C-alpha positions as CSV (number, residue, x, y, z in Angstrom):
1,X,8.0,-10.5,-8.9
2,X,8.2,-14.3,-8.7
3,X,12.0,-14.2,-8.2
4,X,11.5,-11.4,-5.6
5,X,8.9,-13.4,-3.8
6,X,11.2,-16.4,-3.7
7,X,14.0,-14.4,-2.1
8,X,11.8,-12.6,0.4
9,X,8.9,-15.0,1.2
10,X,10.3,-18.4,0.2
11,X,7.7,-19.0,-2.5
12,X,8.2,-18.3,-6.2
13,X,4.9,-16.6,-6.9
14,X,3.8,-13.4,-8.6
15,X,0.1,-13.8,-7.9
16,X,-1.7,-12.1,-5.0
17,X,-4.4,-14.8,-4.5
18,X,-5.9,-13.9,-1.1
19,X,-5.0,-10.4,0.2
20,X,-5.1,-10.1,3.9
21,X,-4.2,-6.4,4.3
22,X,-4.6,-3.0,2.6
23,X,-1.5,-0.8,3.1
24,X,-2.0,3.0,2.9
25,X,0.9,5.2,1.7
26,X,1.6,8.7,0.5
27,X,3.9,9.0,-2.4
28,X,5.8,12.3,-1.8
29,X,4.5,13.3,-5.2
30,X,2.2,16.1,-6.4
31,X,0.1,14.2,-8.9
32,X,-1.0,10.8,-10.0
33,X,1.2,11.3,-13.1
34,X,4.2,11.8,-11.0
35,X,3.4,8.6,-9.0
36,X,3.0,6.7,-12.2
37,X,6.4,8.0,-13.5
38,X,8.1,6.7,-10.4
39,X,6.6,3.2,-10.9
40,X,6.4,2.7,-14.6
41,X,10.1,2.4,-15.6
42,X,10.6,-0.8,-13.4
43,X,14.1,0.3,-12.6
44,X,16.0,-1.0,-9.5
45,X,14.7,1.0,-6.6
46,X,16.9,3.8,-5.3
47,X,16.8,2.6,-1.7
48,X,17.6,-1.1,-2.1
49,X,18.8,-1.4,-5.7
50,X,16.6,-4.4,-6.4
51,X,14.1,-5.5,-9.0
52,X,11.3,-5.4,-9.5
53,X,10.9,-1.7,-9.0
54,X,8.5,-0.3,-6.6
55,X,4.8,-0.2,-7.5
56,X,1.4,0.2,-6.0
57,X,-2.0,-1.2,-7.0
58,X,-3.8,2.1,-6.8
59,X,-3.2,5.8,-6.4
60,X,-5.6,8.4,-5.1
61,X,-5.3,12.0,-6.4
62,X,-5.8,15.2,-4.4
63,X,-9.3,15.5,-5.9
64,X,-10.3,12.0,-4.8
65,X,-10.1,10.2,-8.1
66,X,-8.4,6.8,-8.0
67,X,-6.4,5.0,-10.7
68,X,-5.5,1.4,-10.8
69,X,-1.9,0.8,-11.7
70,X,-1.6,-3.0,-11.1
71,X,-4.5,-5.4,-10.9
72,X,-4.9,-6.6,-7.2
73,X,-4.4,-10.2,-8.3
74,X,-0.7,-9.4,-8.9
75,X,1.8,-8.9,-6.2
76,X,3.2,-5.4,-6.1
77,X,6.4,-4.2,-4.3
78,X,5.1,-1.5,-2.0
79,X,6.0,-2.6,1.6
80,X,8.8,-4.8,2.8
81,X,7.6,-8.0,4.5
82,X,4.0,-7.7,3.3
83,X,3.9,-7.7,-0.5
84,X,2.8,-11.3,-0.5
85,X,-0.4,-10.5,1.4
86,X,-1.3,-6.9,0.7
87,X,-2.9,-4.4,-1.7
88,X,-1.1,-1.0,-1.8
89,X,-2.8,2.4,-2.1
90,X,-0.6,5.4,-2.7
91,X,-1.8,9.0,-2.2
92,X,-0.7,12.2,-3.9
93,X,0.8,14.2,-1.1
94,X,3.8,14.8,1.1
95,X,2.5,13.9,4.5
96,X,-0.2,12.0,6.4
97,X,-1.6,15.2,7.6
98,X,-1.9,16.7,4.1
99,X,-3.7,13.6,2.8
100,X,-6.1,13.4,5.8
101,X,-6.7,17.2,5.5
102,X,-8.0,17.0,1.9
103,X,-11.7,16.1,2.3
104,X,-12.1,15.0,-1.4
105,X,-9.0,12.9,-1.4
106,X,-9.9,11.3,2.0
107,X,-13.4,10.5,0.7
108,X,-12.1,9.0,-2.5
109,X,-9.5,6.9,-0.6
110,X,-12.1,5.7,1.9
111,X,-14.5,4.7,-0.9
112,X,-11.8,2.8,-2.7
113,X,-10.6,1.1,0.5
114,X,-14.1,0.2,1.5
115,X,-14.8,-1.4,-1.9
116,X,-11.5,-3.4,-1.7
117,X,-12.0,-4.5,1.8
118,X,-15.5,-5.6,1.2
119,X,-14.6,-7.5,-2.0
120,X,-11.7,-9.3,-0.3
121,X,-13.2,-9.7,3.2
122,X,-10.6,-7.6,4.8
123,X,-11.6,-6.1,8.2
124,X,-11.1,-2.5,9.1
125,X,-8.3,-3.4,11.6
126,X,-6.3,-4.9,8.7
127,X,-6.2,-1.6,6.9
128,X,-2.8,-0.3,8.0
129,X,-0.3,2.4,7.4
130,X,3.1,1.7,5.9
131,X,4.7,2.7,9.2
132,X,2.6,0.0,10.9
133,X,4.0,-2.8,8.7
134,X,6.4,-4.3,11.3
135,X,3.7,-5.0,13.8
136,X,1.5,-6.9,11.4
137,X,1.0,-10.6,12.2
138,X,1.5,-11.3,8.4
139,X,4.9,-9.7,8.3
140,X,7.5,-12.1,6.8
141,X,10.9,-11.2,5.5
142,X,13.5,-13.9,4.8
143,X,16.3,-11.5,3.6
144,X,18.2,-10.3,6.7
145,X,19.2,-7.1,4.8
146,X,15.5,-6.2,4.5
147,X,14.2,-7.5,7.8
148,X,12.9,-4.7,10.0
149,X,12.8,-2.0,7.3
150,X,9.8,0.3,6.9
151,X,8.9,3.8,6.1
152,X,7.3,6.6,8.1
153,X,4.2,7.2,6.0
154,X,0.9,6.8,7.7
155,X,1.9,6.3,11.3
156,X,-0.4,4.7,13.8
157,X,-2.0,8.0,15.0
158,X,-2.9,8.9,11.4
159,X,-4.3,5.4,10.8
160,X,-6.5,5.7,13.9
161,X,-8.2,8.6,12.2
162,X,-8.3,6.8,8.8
163,X,-9.8,3.6,10.3
164,X,-12.3,5.5,12.4
165,X,-13.5,7.3,9.2
166,X,-13.5,3.9,7.4
167,X,-15.6,2.3,10.1
168,X,-18.2,5.0,9.7
169,X,-18.9,3.6,6.2
170,X,-20.4,0.6,7.9
171,X,-20.2,-3.1,7.4
172,X,-19.8,-4.7,4.0
């Protein structure tokens, strides 16, 4: 991760010292075990062919239970341009709508996100969907082959719903 960070952010660091964002994803997977099996081998990722492999700090299952894969003090490769400042949360599921439609999963995700944002002082507006990454003021990508790349999970409309529900949990 230190070498990746040097290539993409200009600083050889593997630590995530002061997270500024929480990035919400869905994994296109049907279980937490399937998500883990994607991340655990640390193979070059299929899309970019680069190490370290993709990962996420947390995953939230369909029933609302959350699992920590990587401690939040370690950078994790889950979103181009923001790995140096963000915590990633994957969700079991195949679409934004599916995840938002599962009440137990949404409740579990919101509880985890609220806990993390309160612990790190991250405001609700800095909880973003992967598809919103390019509009973040923290976006930084030095490699021209990666610049401007993102995924379609958790589009702005879905994140409006998510942030509205998160805000209902109140201040930290």
